[in-house]
C-alpha positions as CSV (number, residue, x, y, z in Angstrom):
1,X,0.0,0.0,0.0
2,X,1.3,3.4,-0.9
3,X,2.3,5.8,1.9
4,X,0.2,8.9,2.6
5,X,2.6,11.1,0.6
6,X,1.9,9.0,-2.6
7,X,-1.9,9.6,-2.5
8,X,-3.4,12.6,-4.3
9,X,-0.1,14.4,-4.6
10,X,0.7,13.7,-8.2
11,X,3.0,15.6,-10.5
12,X,1.3,18.0,-12.8
13,X,2.1,21.0,-15.1
14,X,1.7,23.4,-12.2
15,X,4.2,21.8,-9.8
16,X,6.8,20.3,-12.2
17,X,8.6,21.3,-15.3
18,X,11.6,19.7,-16.9
19,X,14.9,21.5,-16.2
20,X,16.5,23.3,-19.1
21,X,19.2,26.0,-19.3
22,X,17.1,27.7,-22.0
23,X,15.0,29.3,-19.3
24,X,18.0,31.2,-18.1
25,X,18.0,33.3,-21.3
26,X,14.3,34.0,-21.1
27,X,14.6,35.2,-17.5
28,X,17.5,37.5,-18.1
29,X,15.9,39.0,-21.1
30,X,12.7,39.7,-19.1
31,X,14.5,41.2,-16.1
32,X,17.5,42.9,-17.7
33,X,16.4,43.6,-21.3
34,X,18.7,46.5,-21.9
35,X,21.8,45.1,-20.1
36,X,24.7,44.2,-22.4
37,X,24.8,40.5,-23.2
38,X,27.5,40.3,-25.9
39,X,30.5,42.4,-26.9
40,X,32.2,41.6,-30.2
41,X,34.4,44.3,-31.7
42,X,32.2,47.4,-31.8
43,X,29.0,45.4,-31.5
44,X,27.0,45.7,-28.3
45,X,24.0,43.4,-28.1
46,X,21.5,43.4,-25.2
47,X,19.8,40.4,-23.5
48,X,16.5,41.3,-25.1
49,X,18.1,41.4,-28.6
50,X,19.9,38.1,-27.9
51,X,16.7,36.5,-26.8
52,X,14.9,37.7,-29.9
53,X,17.7,36.5,-32.2
54,X,17.7,33.1,-30.6
55,X,14.0,32.8,-31.0
56,X,14.4,33.8,-34.7
57,X,17.0,31.1,-35.1
58,X,14.8,28.5,-33.6
59,X,11.7,29.6,-35.6
60,X,13.7,29.7,-38.9
61,X,15.2,26.3,-38.3
62,X,11.8,24.8,-37.8
63,X,10.6,26.4,-41.1
64,X,13.4,24.5,-42.8
65,X,12.2,21.2,-41.3
66,X,14.4,21.0,-38.3
67,X,12.8,19.5,-35.2
68,X,13.1,17.2,-32.3
69,X,16.2,15.1,-32.3
70,X,17.7,16.7,-35.5
71,X,21.4,17.6,-35.4
72,X,22.5,21.1,-36.3
73,X,26.3,21.5,-36.5
74,X,28.2,24.7,-36.2
75,X,31.8,25.6,-37.3
76,X,32.2,28.8,-35.4
77,X,34.8,30.6,-33.3
78,X,33.8,32.4,-30.0
79,X,31.5,35.0,-31.8
80,X,27.9,36.1,-31.2
81,X,26.4,33.4,-33.5
82,X,28.1,30.7,-31.4
83,X,26.5,32.1,-28.2
84,X,23.1,32.2,-30.0
85,X,23.5,28.7,-31.2
86,X,23.5,27.4,-27.6
87,X,20.0,28.6,-27.2
88,X,18.4,28.9,-30.6
89,X,19.2,25.4,-31.8
90,X,17.8,23.6,-28.7
91,X,14.8,26.0,-28.7
92,X,13.9,24.3,-32.0
93,X,14.1,20.9,-30.3
94,X,17.3,20.2,-32.1
95,X,20.7,19.1,-30.9
96,X,23.7,21.4,-31.1
97,X,27.0,19.9,-32.4
98,X,29.7,22.4,-32.0
99,X,32.6,21.3,-34.2
100,X,36.2,21.6,-33.2
101,X,37.5,24.5,-35.4
102,X,41.0,23.0,-35.7
103,X,40.2,19.6,-37.1
104,X,41.0,18.2,-40.5
105,X,38.3,17.8,-43.2
106,X,38.2,14.0,-42.8
107,X,37.5,14.2,-39.1
108,X,34.8,16.9,-39.6
109,X,33.2,14.8,-42.3
110,X,33.0,11.8,-40.0
111,X,31.3,13.9,-37.3
112,X,28.8,15.4,-39.8
113,X,27.8,11.9,-41.0
114,X,28.0,10.1,-37.7
115,X,25.8,12.8,-36.0
116,X,23.6,13.0,-39.1
117,X,23.7,16.8,-39.2
118,X,21.0,18.3,-41.3
119,X,22.3,21.9,-41.1
120,X,25.7,23.4,-40.6
121,X,26.4,27.0,-39.8
122,X,29.9,28.1,-41.0
123,X,32.1,31.1,-40.1
124,X,34.1,32.4,-43.1
125,X,37.4,31.7,-41.4
126,X,36.7,28.0,-41.8
127,X,35.1,27.9,-45.2
128,X,38.1,26.2,-46.8
129,X,38.2,23.2,-44.5
130,X,34.4,23.0,-44.4
131,X,34.2,22.9,-48.2
132,X,36.4,19.9,-48.2
133,X,34.6,18.3,-45.3
134,X,31.2,18.7,-46.9
135,X,32.5,17.2,-50.2
136,X,33.8,14.2,-48.3
137,X,30.6,13.9,-46.2
138,X,28.4,14.1,-49.2
139,X,30.4,11.5,-51.1
140,X,30.4,9.1,-48.3
141,X,26.7,9.4,-47.2
142,X,24.9,10.9,-50.3
143,X,23.2,13.3,-47.9
144,X,22.8,17.0,-48.6
145,X,23.4,19.3,-45.7
146,X,21.9,22.8,-45.6
147,X,24.8,25.3,-45.2
148,X,24.4,28.7,-43.6
149,X,27.1,31.2,-44.1
150,X,28.0,33.7,-41.3
151,X,29.1,37.1,-42.5
152,X,31.7,38.6,-40.2
153,X,31.1,42.4,-40.0
154,X,33.4,43.4,-37.1
155,X,36.6,41.9,-38.3
156,X,38.3,41.5,-41.6
157,X,37.8,37.8,-42.3
158,X,37.8,36.5,-45.8
159,X,36.2,33.2,-46.9
160,X,34.2,31.6,-49.6
161,X,30.4,31.3,-49.2
162,X,29.4,27.6,-49.3
163,X,25.6,27.9,-49.1
164,X,22.8,29.9,-50.6
165,X,21.7,31.5,-47.3
166,X,23.5,33.7,-44.9
167,X,23.0,33.6,-41.1
168,X,21.3,37.0,-41.1
169,X,19.0,35.9,-43.9
170,X,18.1,32.8,-42.0
171,X,17.3,34.9,-38.9
172,X,15.2,37.3,-41.0
173,X,12.9,34.3,-41.8
174,X,12.3,33.7,-38.1
175,X,9.8,35.1,-35.5
176,X,11.4,37.2,-32.7
177,X,8.4,36.2,-30.5
178,X,8.6,32.5,-31.4
179,X,7.0,30.5,-28.5
180,X,9.5,27.8,-28.1
181,X,8.6,24.8,-25.9
182,X,10.4,23.5,-22.8
183,X,11.4,19.9,-23.6
184,X,8.9,17.3,-22.7
185,X,11.6,15.4,-20.9
186,X,14.7,17.0,-19.3
187,X,16.6,13.8,-20.4
188,X,16.2,15.1,-24.0
189,X,19.5,15.6,-25.9
190,X,20.7,19.2,-26.0
191,X,24.2,18.8,-27.4
192,X,26.6,16.4,-29.1
193,X,30.3,16.7,-28.5
194,X,33.0,14.6,-30.0
195,X,36.0,13.5,-27.9
196,X,39.5,14.1,-29.2
197,X,40.3,10.5,-29.5
198,X,43.9,9.5,-30.0
199,X,43.2,6.2,-31.9
200,X,40.2,5.4,-34.1
201,X,37.2,7.6,-34.6
202,X,36.2,10.0,-31.9
203,X,33.1,9.1,-29.7
204,X,30.0,11.3,-29.7
205,X,29.2,12.4,-26.2
206,X,25.5,13.2,-25.7
207,X,24.4,15.9,-23.2
208,X,20.9,16.3,-21.8
209,X,19.0,19.5,-20.8
210,X,19.1,18.5,-17.1
211,X,22.9,18.0,-17.0
212,X,23.6,21.2,-18.9
213,X,21.5,23.2,-16.4
214,X,23.0,21.4,-13.5
215,X,26.5,22.2,-14.5
216,X,25.7,25.8,-15.4
217,X,24.2,26.3,-11.9
218,X,27.1,24.4,-10.3
219,X,29.5,26.8,-12.0
220,X,27.7,29.7,-10.3
221,X,27.6,28.1,-6.9
222,X,31.2,26.7,-6.9
223,X,32.7,30.0,-8.3
224,X,30.4,32.3,-6.3
225,X,29.4,34.2,-9.4
226,X,27.5,37.4,-8.7
227,X,25.0,39.1,-11.0
228,X,26.4,40.7,-14.2
229,X,29.9,39.1,-14.4
230,X,32.0,40.2,-17.4
231,X,33.1,36.9,-18.9
232,X,36.0,36.7,-21.4
233,X,35.7,33.9,-23.9
234,X,39.3,32.5,-23.9
235,X,37.9,28.9,-23.7
236,X,36.6,27.5,-27.1
237,X,32.8,27.1,-27.0
238,X,33.2,24.0,-29.0
239,X,35.0,22.4,-26.0
240,X,32.4,20.8,-23.7
241,X,30.1,23.7,-24.8
242,X,32.5,26.1,-23.2
243,X,32.2,24.1,-20.0
244,X,28.5,25.1,-20.0
245,X,29.4,28.8,-19.6
246,X,27.1,30.1,-22.3
247,X,24.2,29.0,-20.0
248,X,26.0,30.1,-16.9
249,X,26.5,33.6,-18.1
250,X,22.9,33.8,-19.2
251,X,21.7,32.7,-15.8
252,X,23.6,35.6,-14.2
253,X,22.8,38.1,-16.9
254,X,26.5,38.7,-17.5
255,X,28.4,40.0,-20.5
256,X,29.9,37.6,-23.1
257,X,33.1,39.2,-24.3
258,X,33.8,37.4,-27.5
259,X,37.3,36.6,-28.8
260,X,38.2,35.5,-32.3
261,X,41.9,35.2,-31.4
262,X,43.3,34.0,-28.1
263,X,46.8,35.3,-27.2
264,X,48.3,37.2,-24.4
265,X,48.1,40.7,-26.0
266,X,44.4,40.3,-26.8
267,X,43.6,38.8,-23.4
268,X,45.3,41.5,-21.4
269,X,43.8,44.2,-23.6
270,X,40.3,42.8,-23.3
271,X,40.6,42.5,-19.5
272,X,41.6,46.2,-19.2
273,X,39.1,47.6,-21.8
274,X,36.0,45.7,-20.7
275,X,36.6,45.2,-17.0
276,X,36.7,41.4,-17.3
277,X,35.9,39.7,-14.0
278,X,35.9,36.0,-15.0
279,X,37.5,33.7,-17.7
280,X,38.3,30.0,-18.1
281,X,41.3,28.4,-19.9
282,X,43.5,25.4,-20.2
283,X,47.0,25.5,-18.5
284,X,48.6,26.5,-21.8
285,X,46.7,29.8,-21.9
286,X,47.5,30.6,-18.3
287,X,51.1,29.8,-19.1
288,X,51.0,32.4,-21.9
289,X,49.9,35.0,-19.4
290,X,52.5,34.1,-16.8
291,X,55.3,34.3,-19.4
292,X,54.0,37.3,-21.3
293,X,56.2,40.5,-21.6
294,X,55.9,42.7,-18.5
295,X,54.6,45.7,-20.5
296,X,51.4,43.7,-21.4
297,X,50.7,43.3,-17.7
298,X,50.8,47.0,-16.8
299,X,47.4,48.2,-15.7
300,X,45.8,44.8,-15.3
301,X,43.5,44.9,-12.3
302,X,44.0,42.4,-9.5
303,X,41.3,40.0,-8.5
304,X,40.3,38.7,-12.0
305,X,38.9,35.3,-11.4
306,X,40.1,32.4,-13.6
307,X,39.3,28.7,-13.8
308,X,42.0,26.4,-14.9
309,X,41.4,22.9,-16.2
310,X,42.1,20.6,-19.2
311,X,45.1,18.9,-17.5
312,X,46.6,18.8,-14.1
313,X,48.1,22.3,-13.8
314,X,51.7,22.5,-12.7
315,X,52.0,24.2,-9.3
316,X,54.3,26.8,-11.1
317,X,51.4,28.1,-13.2
318,X,49.1,28.5,-10.1
319,X,52.0,30.2,-8.3
320,X,52.7,32.4,-11.3
321,X,49.1,33.5,-11.7
322,X,48.8,34.3,-8.0
323,X,51.9,36.6,-8.3
324,X,50.1,38.4,-11.2
325,X,47.2,39.1,-8.8
326,X,44.8,36.7,-10.5
327,X,42.4,34.6,-8.4
328,X,42.9,31.1,-9.9
329,X,40.7,28.1,-9.1
330,X,41.4,24.6,-10.3
331,X,38.5,22.5,-11.6
332,X,38.5,19.0,-13.1
333,X,36.3,17.0,-15.5
334,X,36.0,15.5,-18.9
335,X,33.9,15.9,-22.0
336,X,31.7,13.1,-20.5
337,X,31.0,15.3,-17.4
338,X,30.1,18.5,-19.2
339,X,33.5,19.8,-18.5
340,X,34.2,20.6,-14.8
341,X,32.4,18.4,-12.3
342,X,34.9,18.7,-9.5
343,X,36.7,21.7,-7.9
344,X,39.6,22.2,-5.6
345,X,37.7,24.0,-2.8
346,X,40.1,26.4,-1.1
347,X,40.2,26.4,2.7
348,X,40.7,29.6,4.7
349,X,43.6,28.2,6.6
350,X,45.5,27.8,3.4
351,X,45.9,31.6,3.3
352,X,48.5,31.4,6.1
353,X,50.7,29.0,4.1
354,X,53.6,30.0,1.9
355,X,52.8,30.5,-1.8
356,X,54.5,27.2,-2.9
357,X,52.4,25.1,-0.5
358,X,49.2,26.9,-1.5
359,X,50.0,26.2,-5.1
360,X,50.5,22.5,-4.3
361,X,47.2,22.3,-2.5
362,X,45.4,24.2,-5.2
363,X,46.7,21.9,-7.9
364,X,44.6,19.0,-6.6
365,X,41.4,17.9,-8.4
366,X,39.5,18.3,-5.1
367,X,35.8,17.7,-4.4
368,X,32.6,17.1,-6.3
369,X,30.6,20.0,-7.9
370,X,27.5,21.1,-5.9
371,X,25.0,19.3,-8.2
372,X,27.1,16.3,-8.9
373,X,26.4,13.3,-6.6
374,X,29.9,12.0,-6.2
375,X,33.5,11.8,-7.2
376,X,35.7,9.0,-5.8
377,X,38.8,7.0,-6.3
378,X,37.9,3.4,-6.8
379,X,39.8,0.2,-7.5
380,X,38.5,-0.6,-11.0
381,X,38.6,-4.3,-10.4
382,X,36.7,-4.4,-7.1
383,X,34.9,-1.1,-7.5
384,X,35.7,-0.3,-3.8
385,X,37.2,3.0,-2.6
386,X,40.9,3.0,-2.2
387,X,42.3,4.0,1.2
388,X,42.4,7.8,1.8
389,X,46.2,7.6,2.4
390,X,47.4,9.8,-0.4
391,X,49.4,6.8,-1.7
392,X,47.1,4.1,-3.0
393,X,46.2,4.6,-6.6
394,X,42.8,3.9,-8.2
395,X,40.7,5.3,-10.9
396,X,38.7,8.6,-10.6
397,X,35.0,7.9,-11.1
398,X,31.9,10.1,-11.2
399,X,28.2,9.6,-10.7
400,X,25.3,12.0,-10.7
401,X,23.5,14.6,-12.7
402,X,26.6,16.0,-14.4
403,X,27.3,12.9,-16.4
404,X,26.6,12.3,-20.1
405,X,23.7,10.3,-21.4
406,X,26.2,8.1,-23.2
407,X,28.1,7.7,-26.5
408,X,26.0,8.2,-29.7
409,X,25.5,4.9,-31.6
410,X,28.0,3.1,-29.4
411,X,26.2,1.0,-26.8
412,X,29.3,-1.1,-26.0
413,X,31.5,1.9,-25.2
414,X,28.6,3.4,-23.1
415,X,28.2,0.2,-21.1
416,X,31.9,0.0,-20.4
417,X,32.0,3.6,-19.4
418,X,29.2,3.1,-16.8
419,X,30.2,-0.3,-15.6
420,X,29.4,-0.8,-11.9
421,X,27.2,2.2,-11.7
422,X,30.0,4.8,-12.0
423,X,31.5,6.7,-14.9
424,X,35.1,5.6,-15.4
425,X,37.3,8.5,-16.2
426,X,40.5,6.6,-17.1
427,X,42.5,9.0,-14.8
428,X,44.6,7.4,-12.0
429,X,44.6,9.2,-8.7
430,X,44.9,9.0,-5.0
431,X,42.5,10.0,-2.3
432,X,44.1,12.3,0.3
433,X,43.2,12.0,4.0
434,X,41.3,15.3,3.8
435,X,39.0,13.9,1.1
436,X,40.6,15.7,-1.8
437,X,41.3,13.8,-5.0
438,X,44.8,14.2,-6.6
439,X,45.4,12.9,-10.1
440,X,48.6,10.9,-10.6
441,X,48.3,10.1,-14.3
442,X,46.2,8.8,-17.1
443,X,46.2,5.0,-16.9
444,X,48.1,4.9,-20.2
445,X,50.6,7.5,-19.1
446,X,52.0,5.7,-16.0
447,X,55.7,4.8,-16.5
448,X,56.7,1.5,-15.0
449,X,60.5,1.5,-14.5
450,X,62.1,-1.6,-12.9
451,X,58.8,-2.5,-11.4
452,X,58.3,1.0,-9.9
453,X,55.4,3.2,-10.9
454,X,56.3,6.7,-12.0
455,X,53.7,9.5,-12.3
456,X,54.5,11.5,-15.5
457,X,52.5,14.4,-13.9
458,X,54.8,14.5,-10.9
459,X,57.9,14.7,-13.1
460,X,56.3,17.3,-15.3
461,X,55.5,19.5,-12.3
462,X,59.1,19.6,-11.4
463,X,60.2,20.4,-15.0
464,X,57.7,23.3,-15.1
465,X,59.5,24.8,-12.1
466,X,62.7,25.2,-14.1
467,X,62.7,28.9,-15.2
468,X,63.6,28.0,-18.8
469,X,60.7,25.6,-19.4
470,X,57.5,26.8,-20.9
471,X,55.9,23.4,-21.7
472,X,56.8,19.9,-20.6
473,X,55.6,16.4,-21.2
474,X,57.0,13.1,-20.0
475,X,56.4,9.7,-21.6
476,X,57.9,6.2,-21.3
477,X,60.9,5.4,-23.4
478,X,61.9,1.7,-24.0
479,X,64.9,0.7,-22.0
480,X,66.7,-2.6,-22.2
481,X,67.5,-2.7,-18.5
482,X,64.6,-1.1,-16.8
483,X,61.8,-1.9,-19.3
484,X,61.0,1.8,-19.6
485,X,62.3,5.1,-18.3
486,X,61.0,8.7,-18.3
487,X,61.7,10.7,-21.4
488,X,61.1,14.5,-21.2
489,X,60.0,16.6,-24.1
490,X,60.4,20.3,-23.4
491,X,59.6,23.7,-25.0
492,X,62.0,26.3,-23.9
493,X,61.3,30.0,-23.6
494,X,62.4,32.2,-26.5
495,X,65.9,33.5,-26.2
496,X,66.8,31.2,-23.3
497,X,69.4,28.5,-23.6
498,X,69.6,25.5,-21.3
499,X,71.4,22.2,-21.6
500,X,70.1,18.7,-20.9
501,X,72.5,18.3,-18.0
502,X,71.1,21.4,-16.4
503,X,67.6,20.0,-16.7
504,X,68.7,16.7,-15.2
505,X,70.4,18.4,-12.3
506,X,67.3,20.4,-11.6
507,X,65.2,17.2,-11.5
508,X,67.6,15.5,-9.2
509,X,67.1,18.2,-6.6
510,X,63.4,17.4,-6.4
511,X,62.9,13.7,-7.5
512,X,64.0,10.3,-6.5
513,X,66.7,9.0,-8.8
514,X,64.5,6.5,-10.6
515,X,62.0,9.2,-11.5
516,X,64.5,11.5,-13.1
517,X,64.2,11.6,-16.9
518,X,66.9,9.6,-18.6
519,X,66.4,11.4,-22.0
520,X,65.6,15.0,-22.9
521,X,64.2,16.2,-26.2
522,X,63.9,20.0,-27.0
523,X,61.3,21.3,-29.4
524,X,57.7,22.4,-29.9
525,X,55.2,20.0,-28.4
526,X,52.2,18.7,-30.4
527,X,49.0,19.9,-28.9
528,X,45.2,19.5,-29.5
529,X,43.0,22.5,-30.3
530,X,42.2,22.9,-26.6
531,X,45.8,23.0,-25.6
532,X,46.3,19.5,-24.3
533,X,49.7,18.0,-25.2
534,X,49.3,15.0,-27.5
535,X,51.3,12.4,-25.6
536,X,50.4,9.7,-28.0
537,X,52.5,11.5,-30.6
538,X,55.4,11.8,-28.2
539,X,55.1,8.1,-27.3
540,X,55.6,7.4,-31.0
541,X,58.7,9.6,-31.0
542,X,60.1,8.2,-27.8
543,X,60.1,4.7,-29.4
544,X,62.5,5.8,-32.1
545,X,63.3,9.5,-31.4
546,X,66.8,10.7,-31.3
547,X,66.5,11.8,-27.7
548,X,69.5,13.3,-25.9
549,X,70.4,10.6,-23.4
550,X,72.0,11.7,-20.2
């Protein structure tokens, strides 16, 4: 027999509605219609104008036959149409597929066909690669994709038009008062993001409306974002949908400061000109700021808040940003967790520690996001938590609202990822006695030398502390005696000279002997479009590279 609270207290349209981040835009446009929503060059666009344009986009897409469950791809930089795509496309019931702007035509063609995109919106900067990708996609699938060309008016960007309709012409077909519908089910897909796979085809990660809203709100809670933040788009919006920040900024009625080009001069100039309060970026971008010429840093206000993620940040970067007066917070997550789903929550007592120790503590992956149920370090074989001793390694696993629906058209991979009722990250870590998670390595990046496990991240952290090093990556190099030994690939600051012997001597001051790299390779490191160093390429080199053995 049902308990008394299950009798006559049914869910109905008055007391329940599916959760969606699209309502954040509607609310901000209603309350702050004349507040600036988007800055792009000389363009200033209000929240009311943004809401109307998103409604036009949704209405026009529906007129072109786009509806529930259809995929609309976009090949756009961090510009106003990209912000609008995060609302207008799902308002039509469709699924947004933000394509990585630095991929090759073959990879893009695979994504267009795998995701069954019916429309693609293209910025002129990427028309050449998209032309080839569309030709490959059409040849392989026989499908025709409606191409919408964006015309850039604020900056001088040349490119061939690929379609018969421009973005503004498409919006002109739409209704600015279009009555879009909240999804019938918050589990409905809102976005499709492809992982940057190192082998084989990338996997299509599917987000739902609930998860997107949950992470957007968690960003606000975990970063204590007040109303009307000024947010600088240093993070690509194609990467985990900008870690859900298009929806986060809408919820707080903030300002989206768009950036076509991300480099230290443009970042510092934007911070000073627009009064930027918040930004997010991978360690490589923060490293650019730390190592930028001093003249660029003149006049930069203190207290700008930054989130750092994408890889375990070296303590030297956290330390360097603090010295610049930036308030840096470390978050952790994956494409499969909508970007960040854990945060290194800072404790008040850390303020009394020296800067090096604060940086070490802040470099940890930390605790779960507010609206994520759990993050833990488990033994993947027993699915039991490892001891919280800071030594025993296990795999980081997540569960809760901020976790993907699964991989598109890949049931086997989805089942493996969720085996045991947790999402398996593939990252190896320890659990500290204070409950903070600390990554040790990706499972494939652990170096086993003479039977001893060596964390490549630990060695890299030491390398980053050398004043000549701007980027570092450590991989296993085959060794006839030890099985494998650490091989360090280093980018050195411009105009600075350093010898392999000096690097080795530096490492010996901070590492046990068996952890010190036995080979040093100088040169530019291969990176993904989001700034992650491509270790799989370095592993190939280490197998046959002419490394400088010491």
